C-alpha positions as CSV (number, residue, x, y, z in Angstrom):
1,M,119.0,107.5,71.2
2,T,120.8,109.5,74.0
3,A,120.8,108.6,77.8
4,A,118.7,111.9,78.1
5,E,115.9,110.7,75.8
6,T,116.1,107.3,77.2
7,K,115.3,108.7,80.9
8,S,112.6,111.0,79.6
9,D,110.8,108.5,77.7
10,A,111.0,106.2,81.0
11,R,109.3,109.2,82.8
12,T,106.7,109.6,80.4
13,S,105.9,105.6,80.1
14,P,102.7,104.4,81.9
15,K,104.8,102.3,84.3
16,F,106.6,105.1,85.7
17,W,103.4,106.7,86.8
18,V,102.0,103.2,88.4
19,L,105.4,103.0,90.0
20,L,105.2,106.7,91.5
21,T,101.5,106.2,92.8
22,A,102.6,102.9,94.4
23,S,105.6,104.7,95.9
24,L,103.7,107.8,97.4
25,V,101.3,105.2,98.9
26,S,103.8,103.7,100.4
27,S,105.5,106.8,101.5
28,L,102.3,108.1,102.8
29,I,102.8,105.3,105.7
30,M,106.0,106.3,106.5
31,L,105.8,110.0,106.6
32,D,102.6,109.5,108.9
33,S,104.3,107.3,111.7
34,N,107.5,109.9,112.1
35,V,105.1,112.7,111.7
36,V,102.9,111.4,114.6
37,A,105.9,110.6,116.6
38,V,107.0,114.3,116.8
39,S,103.6,115.4,117.9
40,L,103.1,113.0,120.7
41,P,104.4,115.4,123.4
42,T,101.7,117.9,122.4
43,I,98.9,115.1,122.1
44,G,99.7,114.0,125.6
45,R,99.3,117.6,127.0
46,A,96.3,118.4,124.9
47,L,94.1,115.2,125.8
48,E,95.7,115.1,129.4
49,A,96.8,111.3,128.5
50,S,99.2,109.3,130.6
51,F,102.6,108.0,129.6
52,T,100.9,104.7,128.9
53,D,98.1,106.1,126.7
54,I,100.9,107.8,124.5
55,Q,102.6,104.9,124.1
56,W,99.6,103.4,122.5
57,V,99.1,105.9,120.0
58,I,102.3,104.6,118.3
59,S,101.7,100.8,119.4
60,A,97.8,100.8,118.3
61,Y,98.9,101.4,115.0
62,V,101.9,99.2,114.6
63,L,99.9,95.9,116.5
64,T,97.3,96.3,113.8
65,Y,99.5,96.9,110.6
66,A,101.9,93.9,111.8
67,A,99.3,91.4,112.7
68,L,97.3,92.1,109.5
69,L,100.1,92.3,106.9
70,L,100.2,88.8,105.6
71,A,96.6,88.7,105.6
72,A,96.5,91.9,103.7
73,G,99.0,90.8,101.1
74,N,96.6,87.7,100.6
75,Y,93.7,89.7,100.6
76,A,95.5,91.8,97.6
77,D,96.3,88.7,95.8
78,L,92.3,87.4,96.1
79,A,90.1,90.4,95.5
80,G,92.8,92.7,93.5
81,R,95.8,94.8,94.5
82,R,94.1,97.9,93.0
83,K,90.9,97.2,94.9
84,A,92.9,96.2,98.2
85,M,94.8,100.0,97.3
86,L,91.5,101.8,97.1
87,I,90.2,100.2,100.2
88,G,93.2,100.9,102.3
89,L,93.4,104.5,101.4
90,V,89.7,104.9,102.4
91,I,90.3,103.3,105.6
92,F,93.4,105.3,106.5
93,A,91.6,108.7,105.5
94,V,88.5,108.1,107.3
95,A,91.0,106.7,110.5
96,S,93.0,110.0,110.0
97,A,89.7,112.1,110.4
98,A,88.7,110.1,113.4
99,C,92.2,110.8,114.8
100,G,91.9,114.4,114.3
101,I,88.8,114.9,115.9
102,A,89.5,112.8,118.8
103,N,88.7,114.0,122.0
104,S,90.1,111.7,124.2
105,A,93.4,109.2,124.3
106,L,90.9,106.1,124.1
107,L,89.2,107.4,121.0
108,L,92.6,108.5,119.1
109,N,94.1,104.8,120.1
110,L,91.3,103.2,118.6
111,A,91.5,105.2,115.4
112,R,95.0,104.5,115.2
113,G,94.3,101.1,115.3
114,A,91.8,101.4,112.1
115,Q,94.8,103.3,110.5
116,G,97.0,100.2,110.9
117,I,94.5,98.1,109.1
118,G,94.6,101.0,106.1
119,G,98.4,100.8,106.5
120,A,98.7,97.1,105.8
121,L,96.4,97.2,102.9
122,L,98.4,100.2,101.4
123,L,101.9,98.6,101.8
124,T,101.2,95.0,100.5
125,A,99.0,96.5,97.5
126,S,101.6,98.9,96.5
127,L,104.7,96.2,96.6
128,A,102.4,93.9,94.4
129,I,101.4,96.0,92.2
130,I,105.1,97.1,91.3
131,S,105.9,93.1,91.2
132,H,103.4,92.5,88.8
133,D,104.0,95.6,86.5
134,F,108.0,95.1,86.3
135,A,110.1,92.4,85.6
136,G,114.2,91.5,85.6
137,E,116.2,94.5,85.8
138,Q,113.2,96.9,85.4
139,R,111.7,95.3,88.9
140,A,115.1,96.0,90.7
141,G,114.9,99.6,89.7
142,A,111.4,99.9,90.6
143,F,112.2,98.8,94.1
144,A,115.2,100.9,94.2
145,F,113.0,104.1,93.5
146,W,110.3,102.5,95.8
147,G,112.9,102.4,98.6
148,A,114.3,106.1,98.2
149,S,110.8,107.1,98.3
150,L,110.4,105.7,101.5
151,G,113.8,107.0,102.9
152,I,112.6,110.3,101.6
153,A,109.3,110.1,103.7
154,L,111.1,109.1,106.8
155,A,113.7,111.9,106.6
156,L,111.3,114.8,105.8
157,G,108.6,113.2,108.6
158,P,110.0,115.0,111.8
159,I,110.5,118.1,109.9
160,V,106.8,118.2,108.6
161,G,105.2,116.9,111.9
162,G,107.1,119.6,114.0
163,A,106.2,122.4,111.4
164,I,102.6,121.3,111.3
165,T,102.1,120.9,115.1
166,H,103.7,124.3,115.7
167,L,101.7,126.1,113.1
168,A,98.4,124.4,112.9
169,G,98.2,122.2,115.9
170,W,98.5,118.4,116.6
171,R,95.2,117.6,115.1
172,W,96.4,118.4,111.4
173,V,98.9,115.8,111.9
174,F,96.3,113.4,111.2
175,L,93.8,115.7,109.0
176,V,96.4,116.3,106.5
177,N,96.2,112.9,105.4
178,L,92.7,113.5,104.0
179,P,93.6,115.6,100.8
180,L,96.8,113.4,100.5
181,S,94.7,110.1,100.6
182,A,92.0,111.7,98.0
183,L,94.9,112.6,95.5
184,L,96.3,109.0,95.7
185,I,92.8,107.6,95.2
186,I,92.1,109.7,92.1
187,A,95.6,108.5,90.9
188,T,95.3,105.0,91.6
189,L,91.8,104.9,89.9
190,N,93.1,106.7,86.7
191,I,96.6,105.0,86.8
192,V,96.8,102.0,88.1
193,A,95.4,98.7,86.5
194,E,93.5,95.9,88.3
195,S,95.5,92.4,88.8
196,S,95.3,89.5,91.1
197,D,96.7,86.2,91.3
198,P,94.6,83.2,90.5
199,N,96.4,80.8,92.5
200,A,96.2,82.6,95.7
201,K,94.9,80.8,98.6
202,R,91.7,81.8,100.5
203,L,92.1,83.6,103.9
204,D,92.9,82.0,107.1
205,F,90.6,84.0,109.5
206,R,91.4,81.5,112.8
207,G,95.0,82.1,112.2
208,I,94.6,86.2,111.8
209,V,92.4,86.0,114.7
210,T,94.5,84.1,117.1
211,F,98.0,85.6,115.8
212,S,96.5,89.3,116.3
213,L,95.0,88.5,119.9
214,G,98.6,86.8,120.8
215,L,100.5,89.8,119.6
216,G,97.9,92.1,121.0
217,L,98.4,90.4,124.7
218,L,102.0,90.7,124.6
219,I,102.1,94.2,123.4
220,W,99.8,95.1,126.2
221,A,101.8,93.2,128.9
222,L,105.0,95.1,127.6
223,I,103.6,98.4,127.7
224,D,101.7,98.3,130.9
225,G,104.1,96.4,133.1
226,N,106.0,99.5,134.2
227,D,102.7,100.5,135.6
228,S,101.0,97.5,137.0
229,G,104.2,95.7,137.9
230,W,106.2,93.0,136.1
231,T,105.2,90.2,138.3
232,S,101.5,91.3,138.8
233,G,98.9,88.5,138.1
234,S,97.6,90.6,134.9
235,I,100.8,91.2,133.3
236,L,102.1,87.4,133.7
237,S,98.5,86.4,132.6
238,G,98.9,88.3,129.4
239,C,102.4,87.1,128.4
240,S,101.3,83.7,129.1
241,D,98.1,83.9,127.0
242,G,100.0,85.8,124.2
243,C,102.6,83.2,124.3
244,E,100.0,80.3,124.2
245,M,98.3,81.9,121.2
246,R,101.5,81.7,119.3
247,P,101.3,77.8,118.4
248,T,98.0,78.0,117.2
249,C,98.5,80.8,115.1
250,Q,100.7,78.8,112.8
251,S,97.8,78.6,110.3
252,C,98.6,82.5,109.8
253,I,102.1,81.2,108.5
254,N,100.1,79.3,105.9
255,I,98.9,82.3,104.1
256,R,100.6,82.5,100.9
257,P,103.1,85.4,101.2
258,P,101.8,88.1,98.8
259,A,103.4,88.5,95.3
260,S,105.5,91.4,96.1
261,C,107.3,88.7,98.4
262,T,107.5,85.7,96.0
263,A,107.9,87.5,92.7
264,S,111.2,88.8,93.6
265,V,112.4,85.0,94.1
266,T,111.8,83.9,90.6
267,S,113.5,86.9,89.1
268,R,116.4,86.1,91.4
269,Q,116.5,89.4,92.8
270,P,116.8,90.2,96.5
271,S,113.4,89.3,98.6
272,T,111.0,92.6,99.0
273,C,110.4,90.9,102.4
274,S,113.7,91.5,103.6
275,R,113.6,95.2,103.1
276,L,110.6,95.8,105.0
């Protein structure tokens, strides 16, 4: 069998389509982040938003995304990776629609926070699916393909965002996610098989809440510090309360890392977590 025939067989195998679907799901998150960043000036003018409001368009998404990443991975291991990916796609699509029809900065930022929840589910579920379906050298190649897909999405983001904002308006920066999410939902339902981890530990809701609140207070203090003053009572209180919550959120660290982080250790491949 020639090398060309081997590559052709790989591209027509069911595993390749699983890898492609999982990579496109993760790429959707990266693409959305860069597309939105380019449209921020236009959004600010259209909604008459302050500089702080515009900062929250990015920070609200990153806050919920980062705070729920471990919990989302644990949920995917418990409830099923395919199920978690489908839920994440639905949340991401609905939140994108809410962003597209938002008529104020507050509503836009709340919808962006919901988008971050969907993004956390999508990334962890897609990584766990790849780790479950590939092993050994195949896993290394699969993660190389996944990483390349994210790199392409990051590179295309500013170009796509500028084109959409210029030709269709800033609202379509978010609304374009609707048909993309619909296609990925169809692909997930038809291509990706369900899998879960029978040894996954239960979700630590107390740790999730305290970690999210602590991180939220710290980010709010950093963003609002310029307007309120770094020595103002509200900013100092936000920093203090956020730091005080961090020791109590150590229970969040007890959440078992998602399979996407642990499987690479058993196969002696570089940890996926280090690539995020």
